[in-house]
N, C-alpha and C positions, 0 to 999 in steps of 0.2 A: 504494501498500500504506500504510495507513496504522499500520503497526509503526515510522514513524521515530522518531528521537529527537525531534526538535523537539516532533511531533504529543504524543509519550507526555505528554513534560516540559509541555507548554503544558495538555494536558487532567487532569494529576495538578493542578497550581496552580489554575484553575479550580475541580477541584472541590473541593479546599481551601478556599477562599474560601467556596463558598456552605454547604459544611459546617459552619465552623464561625458560620455568620450564625444556620442556621435550628433552633429548638431541641432539647434532646438528645433529646427521643422522636422526633425525626421525624431524624431524620440517619442512621438505618438506611434510611430512603425516599432519602435525594441518592445514598448508594453505592450502590443497586439501580438507581437511575434511572442515574446515572453509567455502572457495569459494563454494562448493557442498551446506553446510547448507542455505550458503547467498542466491545463486541464487534460492532452492525450498522455500524461503521464501518470496522472489519478487514474484516468478512466476515459480510454475512446470516446466510448459511446453518449460518456455527458459531455463531449466536444462535440458529436453530431448532434445531439438535441439542445446541445445551449444557441449553438451556432446559428444551426435551424430556425428557432424559434427569437434569436433575437436580429434575425434579416427578417424575419417577417415580421415582425413588428417595425423594423424600420421602412419598411417598402407601405406597410399599411397604414403609417402615420402620414407619410406625405399625403394621402389622400383626406386622412383627417386635417392636416393642416389648410387646406386648401376649404375644404368643404366639411365643419365640422359637425356631422351626421350623428346621433346614436345608432344608426344600424352599422356604422362605419365601425364605431368605437367596440359594437359588440362583435361585428365578424374580428375587429383585431385581436379580442383580448382574449373569444370562445376558442382559439385552438392553445393559444400557450396556457389557461389555465386546464386544458384538456389533456395537452402533455402531462402537465403535473397530476393529473387524476391517472391517468392509465398507470405512471412510473411509481406513483406511491400511494395511491385510496383504491385502485381496482380489486383489487385481490382480497382486501381489506371488506369491502362492500358486498361481494359476493359471497364472501364466508358469514358474514351477518347477515346477509337476506338470506343464506341455506341454513344456519341456526334458526333462525327467527321460522322460519316455514316448518322445518323439523319438528318445533314444539306446537307444530298446529296438522301434523299428522301427513306432511307434506314433504317426501325425502326428495330431495333437488342435487344435485353433482353438480358443483359452480365447477365454471368455467375459467381455473387459473392460469395465469398467464406469470411463465419463469421468466419474469426482468428482472434484472437487479433497478434497482432506483439509484440513478447517478447522485451520486453526492452532491449535495449544494443546489440541488434543482429549485427547493424552496426560498433562496434568494436571490435567486436570480430572476426568477418568476415576479416574486413579488417586484424589484427592477425592473423590471420591463413594462408590468400594470401603469405602474407610476408614471415613467413616461410616455405612454398612449394618454391616459387621461392627463398628464398635465400639460398635452399638446390639445386634448381636446379641450380645455378650460383656458388657453392661450395664457397658460400659467409660460411656457417655456415655446419656444418655436422650434420646429423640425429641424433636426440635425442632416444638413445637407450631405455630409461626408460620412457614409458607411463606413468606412474603415474607422474615425472616430467614434462612431456608437457603437460599436463592436469594441471599441477599446475600453468602453463603459459599463456595455451589458456585460464583460468578460473579466473585467478588472481582478487578476488574479489572487491579491491579497486577502480580498474580500470573498471569495468564494466557498471556504470552508465554514465561515462563523461570520459573514458579513463584515460591517456593519451594513443596513442595508442603506445605499448612498442614493440620496433625492439627483436626476438630472441635471439642474441646475446647480447643485452642491460640485459637481463633479466635471460636467462641462465647458460651466463659465471657467471653473479654471484651467482648464485644458485649452480654452481659446487663445488664452494669454502667454502659453505656451511656461513651462515651469523653468525656470534658472534656479542655479544652485542658490537654496536659502538656509546661510549659518542657524538659525534661528532654527526652522523650523526641521533640520538636520541633527541638532541637537537633541530637540523635543524628539523625535523618532529613535535614538538610538535610547533614551532613556526609558521610553514606552517599554520598546523591545526587553529591556532588562529585566523590567517591571514584570511582562508576560513570561519571561522564562523563571523567574522568582516563583509566579503564582504557580505553572504548571510544577515544575521539576521539584520545588522545593514541599508543595501543599498539598498539589493535586496526585499528582505520582506516588505519594507518601500513603496518600488514605483508598485513592482506588482500591488497591487490592484489600485493604479491610472490610472496604465496602463490598465488593463483590462476595467476598466470603460469608459474610453475614447474614445475605440475604439468599445466599442459596441455600443457607441452612439454619433459618428464621425462626423456623417450627419450632427447634429446639435450643431456643439458646435466650438468655435470661432478660426478663426485661431491663437492665440496667443497659446492660451491652445493645439491643435494641434502640433505646433510648439516644445514647453515644451514640450508634450508629446513623441517623435519624439526622442527628445534629450533624454531624460528619458529611455528609453524603450532601450538607444546603451548602457547607464549606467546600466543598470538593466540585460541585456543579456552577457553582459561581468564580472558584479559584479558573478551575479549564476553561470557561466560558469566556471572563471576564478576560484573562491571560492571552488566550488565543487572538480577542479581539483589539488587547494592545498591541499585539506583535503585529496584526494585520493595519491597524492602524498608526504605527511605528513605521510600519513598510512605507506604506504610502508618503507619511512626510520625509522618510528618505529621497523618495521619488519626485518630491519638490509638492506631492497632494496631499491637501487637509484633509481628514475624515471625520466625519462629525463622531461623536464624546456615545459610548452608547454603555457607559454604568458611570453611577454616580454614589458609591457606599451603599448599598441597595439594602443591606440588613439594618442600619443606624435608621430606617425609616420608621416614623411614630405611627401612623395608621397605612391602609392597605391601599391607598390613594397615594400617597406620597410614595411607596414603593414601586408600584408602576409608573411614576414617573423618573424612578432612579433604574430601575433593572429592564435592561435591552430596551434603553432607549427607542433606537430606530426603529424597530419590531412595532412597540408602542403607539410611535408617532404617525407608524404607516397605517396599523389597524384604525387610528384614529380620522388621520383627514379621508380615508378611501372604505371605508366600511359605518365607523360609527356614524361623523357626519354625513354620507351620502343618508343612511336610514331616517335622519332627522335629530342626530344628533340630541342636545337639550333644548331644543326649537318645539317639541312637541309636547303632548303631555304628561305628564307623569306616569303612568302607565307606560304607554309608548317608549319614555325615555328609558325605563325601568329595560323596557324588552330588548330595546338597541342595546345595552351597556351588555345584558346576558346572550346575544347574538354577539359583540363582537370577542365577548371573550370566549365562549365556544368556537369560533374561528380560529383563536389564538391555540387553544389548545388543540384543533384538526392540524392545524401548522405544523407544530410538534411533533405529530406523529399519526399513523394512521392505525390505531386502537384506543378500546373505547377507555384505559385507563389516562389517556391526555386528553379526551373531552369529559371527563369525569372532572380530574384537573381545573381544566377552564371555567366547569359549572361553578366549581366550587370557589374558587375566584371571582367568578360574575356576580353570585348570591351576595358573596362577603364584601363586593364593593357596593353593589346595591343596598346593603342591611348599615352600612357606616356611613357616617353621615359626613359629609366634608367637612374638616376644619375651618374656622374662620379666621379670616387673613387678620394680619397682626397689622394696626393700623398705627401709623403715625403723629407725636403729639405734633398739632396744629404750629402751638406757639413755636416748639424749636425745632422739628423735624425729625427728630429722633425715636425710637421706638421705648419703652418701658422693660425695664429687666426684668426679671420674670423671679415670682419671689418664690421660696422654699417648695411650696406647695406647688407649682406648677414645673416644676424642676422634677420633683419624684413622682409626678404625672407621666412627663414626658420619659424618667427612664423607664417606668411602667407601660406605657404605652409602646417602645421599641423592646420590650423584651415581649412582649405580648405578642405582636405584628410577626416578629423573628421568628416567635413558637407556632404562629399559625400558620406562616409560610411553612415553617418544617415538615409539620405535621402532613401539610397538602402535597410536597415534593413525594411524599413513601408512597402517593399514587401515581408521582410521576414516574418511577423509580418500578414499580413492580411489575411483573406479568402480567398479572390482571386485578380488576377490582375486590374481587375476594380476598384473593391474596394480602392487599392491602389493607382490608380490614381485618382480618387476621391478626395482619403482624402489630396493629395500631392496637387490638384489643389484649395481644401477650403482651406488647409494650405495657399497656398500663397493670395490669391483673399480675402481672411476675414480676412488677420493679421491690428491687431490694436492696438494700444499702447496708453491707457488710464486704469484710475482706476478702471473701473470695468471689463477691460476687463483683469488687473492684476488676479481681485480679482477671475475671473472666473477660469483661470489658475491654481490657486490656491488649490478652493475648492473640487474637487475632492479626495485630501488629504484623507479627513474625512465627508464633506460637514456640517461642523459646524464651529464655530468659532475658536475650534482646530487648524484646518487646517494649519494656520500662522504660529502655531509654531513647528507643525512636519514638514513642510515645512523649516521654518529655521535650525532646529537641524538639514535634513537632508545634508542643504549645507553647513554649516559646516562640517561638517560630511566627505563629499564630496570635501572639500578645504582640509583637513589633509589630505585623500586618496591620492590628486591628488598628492599634496607634495612630499607625500611619493613614489610614481609611479616615479614621476621624479629625485630625489634624491637619491633613494635606488635602484629600480627594474630598473630603467636603467643603473643604475650603473655598468660596468664590475668588479670593483673589489669586488663587494659582489656577483657574482657568485656562487663562491665557500665557501661561509663563514655565517655563520647562521646569520638570521638579527636580523637588534641591536635591543639588548634587548627597551630598552625607549620605542623604534616604539610600538615595540610587546605590552608592560606594558599599552602603550594608546591604543593602538585597544582594549584589553584586556576590559580595564574599560569602554571604548566606546561600547562595547559589552554587559557590564552588565545593564551599565545604559538605553541605547535606543535599543536593541535589542527587535528585533519582536520574542518572540520566539512563537511555537508549531511546528506543523506538518507541512514542508516544503521540497517539489517535488523539485526536479532539472529538470529547463526546458527543457537541451539538453538532459535528457534521454529519450525525449520522439524521439529522432533525431538518 
């Protein structure tokens, strides 16, 4: 599999060298050739499907830009969505329909397609849909150069885990050419180091533990299951955000700014804030292309709540062809509907400043953050489980078999290695998580660092920790499967 971390980093470095050697007007060709090579190295089928979908989108949007009819938009979007459905969802819906009919006494052998799902198909599909809709709404003019459009659609750093970049965010930069930018290059290097730390030091250490506990959760203690649930929350965040950091940093190395995708989501005080901080590019895409077209909050209260539910169900289905993902989306949708939006903090009219929170407000914020993190962690159990029934059994055992004792603590730590080295791996991981948590709170959550390079002292710390404690070897990104 060509999605190994080493392959990705070496490919990015090689591309950057060639990119800055060639003249400015030819650099988009370097990116197009690199993206084509990356797709083919990952999976030739991916390249064929991706380039056919992209060429179709470019061709049909020329007609949409001349005559913005809804019929043209539908003709453009349907084939793109159809390819996503065939490769990702067809077998799932066939099996689900067959199981439903079987309960009614109707036996049906589903016609299963033996097709491997192309990696990253969900990401470039959403990019192509956004492009067509934006041209239809005249938010963006049709790109006349098919090569430059293919460079946007197939931009290789974003294929594995996004972010889902809008056409105006990418192509407008590209039109102005991309000269070497020292500031952006520096930001890119630091982001890549941060991403490597998240993946090699945290995610790679946790993943074997999570896999082992989930494989035998029926016979595992409640404390181990509780620890495992929180470890999986950390795993999926560090793996996904680490991959996003590397993707965004890679774009920066090439002089291209990519949108931020995470903002310390586990420090959110409520579920509304969580979805403003988690997978930001997907959340904003669902808002602009699903929620708002359905009517958003401009409709009646019942209809608005239904719009929220549909949006989250779409989010769940986007993640994977399994009822666990749909149920996960349903949980977040219901939680969002039932949670009142927090009031906006108003500034003092005379001074223009906000009042400092009292002790009760601080305590309430801490409790809200813990509660939100715990709720998100419970929902991740459904995300990770093989089926909904297994997730409920996991949660039931986690609470009913929860005991705090020396033996229970030992059993909870043991899956890290299965021998006496488990405690050392566990303590090292906890130390790194504490350092990372402080960094998330003090730096990532701080708006003053939004447009600045991450502090050098922190990056050096992460680099040293990666060299000392990183678990190297082939690493496949979890979100590449979604």
